[in-house]
C-alpha positions, 0 to 999 in steps of 0.5 A: 183444094177440096170442097171441105178445105175451101169451107174450112178457110171460109169459116175460119175468116167468117169466125175471125180465126183467119184474116182475109190476107191469110185466106187469100194466100190459101185460095190464090192459085184457084182455079188453076195453078200454072207450072208451065208445062202443066196447069193444075185444075184445083177446082175439079173437085169442087165442080165434079166431086172427083179430083183431077187425075194425072195421066202419067204415060208421056210425062216424065218421072220429074214432071210427075213428081213436080205435079204430084207435089203441087196437087199435095200441097193443095191438100188434094188426093193425088192419083197418077194413071198409067204409071209404069214401074220404073217411073213410079220408083223415081217419083216415090223417091221424091214423094215418099208416101206414093203407093203404087198398085202394080196391077192397076198401073196407078200411083196414089196418095190418099190425103184424105180418105173419101167416104163411101157413097152412092146408091150401091155398089160399083161391080167390075166384070172382066172377060179374061185374066188378060184384062185384069190391068184395065179392070183394076184401074177402073176398080181402084179409081172407082174406090178412090172416088168414094164407091163401094166396089167388087170385083168378079174376073175371068167370066167371058163368054168362052165359058158362059156358066161362069158368068151366070153362076154369079148372076145373083151377085151381079144383079145386085149392083147399082152400076156394072163396069164390063172389061173385054177384049178379043170380040168384046162380046161380054158387055152385050150379054150382061146387059141383056140380063141386067136391069142396071147401067152397063159401061163397056171398056174395050181392051187391046187384048187379042190376037192380030185381027183385034187391031188393038181393041178396035175389034172389041170397041166396035163390037160394043158400039154395036151391042144388040143389047140396048143402052149400053155405054162404051168408053175408049180402048183400055180406058178404065179410069174413065169407066170409073168416073162415068160409073161414079157419076150414075151412082151418084145420081140423086144424092146431094153433095154437102151444101149443094 
C-alpha cells in the first residue's frame, strides 16, 4: 500500500466518507501480509518511498503469481526482478497486465506512474554490450523508482576514447551507475573524472579467471579512485535503489 492510498483512507474517515470499520478492512494487512510461503511488506513504500521488489529467481511461477496478485490488490506497483522468459509467460497468463522486459529480465505492472523526482539524472554506463542485461536492470528499476535515467553503453576501457567522447554528458548526471565485467576497471576510471557519486556494479561477464564476477568485484573494491560505492555481482537492482536514495537527498517527501 502506498503513502498516497493510506492518506486517502485517513482523509475519508476524517471527512465522514468512510467508516472506521471500512478503513480497518483496507489497512488490516499492514504492515505485512502473511501468505505462508511469503510475507509481503506492504509498508516498504511508506518507509522508504520504494515498494518491495520481488526477486524472481528461485521462486516458482505459481508463487510469483500469488505474490503479484496480492501486491496489486494493495494498490502497489509490482516489480519482479530476475524473471526468466519461461516463468514470465506463465505469470502473465495469471496477471494479464504484466509487462515483461526481456533485456532487464524484469516483469512489472505499474498501477500508478511514479512522478520523476530527484536532484537530476541517474546515468547508467556499461563497459560492454555483454553487460547490458545488468545495466538494463539498473536502468529500468531506476525509472520505476521515479528517476530520470540516461544510458550510455559499450564505453569500456579497451577503447577509452568512447568514454571520453561522452564526458560532457556524463558529468551532467547527478549519480552514475557503472556496470562492468572482466577486470572491472571502468568505475575507477569514471570516478577519477567526475565529481558525482559513482556506484559500481560488477558483472559475471568474462573468461575463466574472472571467476564469475569476483575479479571485477575485487577490482572495484580496490579502486584507485576514492569514494566508489560497490554493490554485489550482477546487482543492478541494488545499484538503482542506492542511486535513487542518493538522488533524493535534500528533497522532502509529501507530508514528511
